[in-house]
C-alpha positions in Angstrom: -13.7 -24.8 1.9 -12.6 -24.6 -1.7 -8.8 -24.3 -2.1 -9.5 -21.9 -5.1 -10.9 -19.2 -2.9 -8.8 -16.1 -2.0 -7.2 -16.7 1.4 -7.2 -13.9 4.0 -5.1 -14.3 7.1 -6.3 -12.3 10.1 -3.7 -11.8 12.8 -5.4 -10.6 16.0 -5.6 -11.7 19.6 -9.2 -10.6 20.1 -11.5 -13.6 19.9 -14.5 -11.4 19.1 -12.8 -10.0 16.1 -12.4 -13.5 14.7 -16.0 -14.4 15.7 -17.5 -11.7 13.5 -14.8 -11.2 10.9 -14.3 -14.8 9.9 -18.0 -15.4 8.9 -18.1 -12.0 7.1 -15.0 -13.0 5.1 -16.5 -16.4 4.3 -19.8 -14.9 3.2 -17.9 -12.5 0.9 -16.3 -15.4 -0.8 -12.9 -15.4 0.9 -11.2 -18.3 2.8 -10.4 -16.9 6.2 -7.4 -18.0 8.2 -6.7 -17.2 11.9 -3.6 -16.4 13.9 -3.7 -15.1 17.5 -0.1 -13.8 18.0 2.7 -12.2 16.1 4.8 -15.4 16.0 1.9 -17.5 15.0 1.0 -15.0 12.3 4.5 -15.0 10.8 4.5 -18.8 10.7 1.1 -18.8 9.1 2.2 -16.3 6.4 5.2 -18.5 5.6 3.1 -21.7 5.6 0.0 -20.5 3.7 1.3 -17.6 1.7 -2.2 -16.0 2.0 -3.5 -13.7 -0.7 -3.8 -10.9 1.9 -3.2 -10.3 5.5 -5.2 -8.2 8.1 -2.8 -7.4 10.9 -3.6 -5.9 14.3 -0.9 -3.8 15.9 -1.7 -4.7 19.5 -0.5 -8.3 19.7 0.3 -10.1 23.0 3.9 -11.2 22.1 5.2 -8.5 19.8 4.3 -5.2 18.3 2.4 -5.5 15.0 4.8 -3.1 13.3 7.6 -5.7 14.0 5.5 -8.4 12.5 4.9 -6.1 9.5 8.6 -5.4 9.1 9.6 -9.1 9.4 6.8 -10.2 7.0 8.0 -7.8 4.4 11.3 -9.6 4.3 9.6 -12.5 2.5 5.9 -11.7 1.8 4.8 -9.4 -1.1 1.0 -9.7 -0.7 -1.1 -6.8 0.6 -1.2 -6.2 4.4 -4.0 -4.1 5.9 -3.3 -2.8 9.4 -6.2 -3.1 11.9 -5.7 -1.1 15.1 -7.3 0.9 17.9 -4.3 3.2 17.8 -5.4 6.4 16.1 -2.1 8.4 16.3 -1.0 9.8 13.0 2.6 8.7 13.6 1.5 5.1 13.9 -0.2 5.2 10.5 2.8 6.9 8.9 5.2 4.3 10.4 3.1 1.4 9.3 2.8 2.7 5.7 6.5 3.4 5.6 7.2 -0.2 6.8 5.1 -1.6 3.8 1.5 -1.7 4.9 -1.0 -1.2 2.0 -3.8 0.4 4.1 -4.8 1.2 7.7 -8.2 0.7 9.3 -9.0 2.0 12.8 -11.0 0.1 15.4 -13.9 0.2 15.7 -14.6 -0.4 12.0 -17.4 -1.4 9.7 -17.1 -4.8 8.2 -18.2 -3.5 4.8 -15.4 -0.9 4.8 -12.8 -3.4 5.7 -13.9 -5.8 3.0 -13.8 -3.0 0.5 -10.3 -2.1 1.5 -9.2 -5.8 1.2 -10.7 -6.0 -2.3 -9.0 -2.7 -3.3 -5.6 -3.9 -1.9 -5.9 -7.2 -3.8 -6.7 -5.3 -7.0 -3.7 -3.0 -6.6 -1.4 -6.0 -5.9 -2.7 -7.8 -9.0 -2.0 -4.7 -11.1 1.5 -4.3 -9.6 2.5 -7.9 -10.3 1.0 -7.9 -13.8 3.4 -8.5 -16.7 5.7 -5.5 -17.2 4.7 -3.0 -19.9 3.7 0.7 -20.3 1.3 2.0 -17.6 -1.4 4.2 -19.0 -3.4 6.5 -16.6 -5.8 8.8 -18.3 -3.7 10.6 -21.0 -0.4 9.8 -19.3 1.7 6.8 -20.3 4.7 5.7 -18.2 7.0 3.2 -19.9 9.6 2.2 -17.2 11.4 -0.2 -19.6 12.1 2.6 -22.1 12.3 5.3 -19.4 9.7 7.2 -21.3 6.8 9.4 -20.2 4.1 10.5 -22.7 1.2 12.8 -22.2 -1.4 12.8 -25.0 1.0 10.8 -27.1 3.8 13.4 -26.8 7.0 12.9 -24.8 7.3 14.8 -21.5 10.7 16.1 -20.5 11.3 15.3 -16.9 14.4 16.0 -14.7 16.1 12.9 -13.3 14.5 13.5 -9.9 11.1 14.0 -11.4 11.3 10.8 -13.3 12.6 8.9 -10.3 9.7 10.0 -8.1 7.2 9.2 -10.8 8.8 5.8 -11.5 8.7 4.9 -7.8 5.0 5.8 -7.6 4.3 3.9 -10.8 6.0 0.7 -9.5 3.4 0.8 -6.6 0.4 2.2 -8.5 -2.6 2.7 -6.4 -0.7 2.4 -3.1 0.1 5.2 -0.7 3.9 5.7 -0.6 5.1 7.5 2.6 7.2 10.6 2.4 10.2 8.9 4.0 9.9 5.9 1.6 9.9 8.2 -1.4 12.7 10.5 -0.1 14.9 7.5 0.8 14.3 5.8 -2.6 15.1 8.9 -4.6 17.4 11.0 -2.5 18.9 8.5 -0.1 18.5 7.9 3.6 20.3 11.1 4.6 17.4 13.0 3.1 14.6 11.0 4.6 13.2 14.1 6.5 13.6 16.6 3.7 10.0 16.7 2.7 10.4 20.1 1.0 12.4 18.4 -1.8 9.5 16.1 -2.4 6.9 18.9 -2.4 8.8 20.8 -5.0 9.3 17.8 -7.3 5.6 16.7 -7.0 4.5 20.2 -7.8 6.7 20.2 -10.9 5.3 16.8 -12.0 1.8 18.1 -11.6 2.5 21.1 -13.7 3.8 18.8 -16.5 1.2 15.9 -16.2 -2.0 17.2 -14.7 -4.8 18.8 -16.7 -5.4 21.1 -13.7 -2.3 21.1 -11.4 -4.4 22.9 -8.7 -6.9 20.0 -8.6 -4.6 17.0 -9.3 -6.2 13.7 -10.3 -3.1 11.6 -11.2 -0.8 12.2 -8.2 -3.0 12.2 -5.2 -1.9 13.6 -1.8 -2.5 11.6 1.4 -2.3 14.4 4.0 0.6 14.1 6.4 1.4 10.6 5.0 2.6 10.6 1.4 1.4 10.3 -2.2 -0.5 7.9 -4.4 -0.5 7.4 -8.1 -4.2 7.1 -8.8 -5.1 4.0 -10.8 
């Protein structure tokens, strides 16, 4: 296999997942790698530094969320969770721990490949050289702490700016309520979602063409918000 191909590490203990997913990844132009346990997966991430990781939550030696948390200590690439667990709390916790996306088993290979490609694009945008971020008619310049709409400065409160800046640093990625609240208000306010709803509502009034039908700051129901790229 060509070393220049994008490497995708699949961490899953189900042999049948690897049997059909590895050929599908290969046919899509990726270089698939395999790990069958959490510990093996962490070693593989450290060894190969893959371009993206597909991670199952139900591993034989450790919970996939623990693998996710430990991987995020040293790995910055996209991680897509793959799991038969359909509980909303599981999705929220995984996203709060740093997952880029969540796909439930059983899944369609086409959908998973599309989500991998989307996560890779978002990561490429996030690690691009710093500079103003322009989304529709809104420009966010983090270096100058400046927000423009239609070329005119927008006056934001400190909390409004901090929420927008945190979303802008992870453009295209879902940011969980707890993550946003902790980043802006501190850990003591990690459950105060009403603070976040108020500030996001104020941001939409100032930045959206139609605040009732927002296109810039998207809501992921019961999970968090995404700055739409």
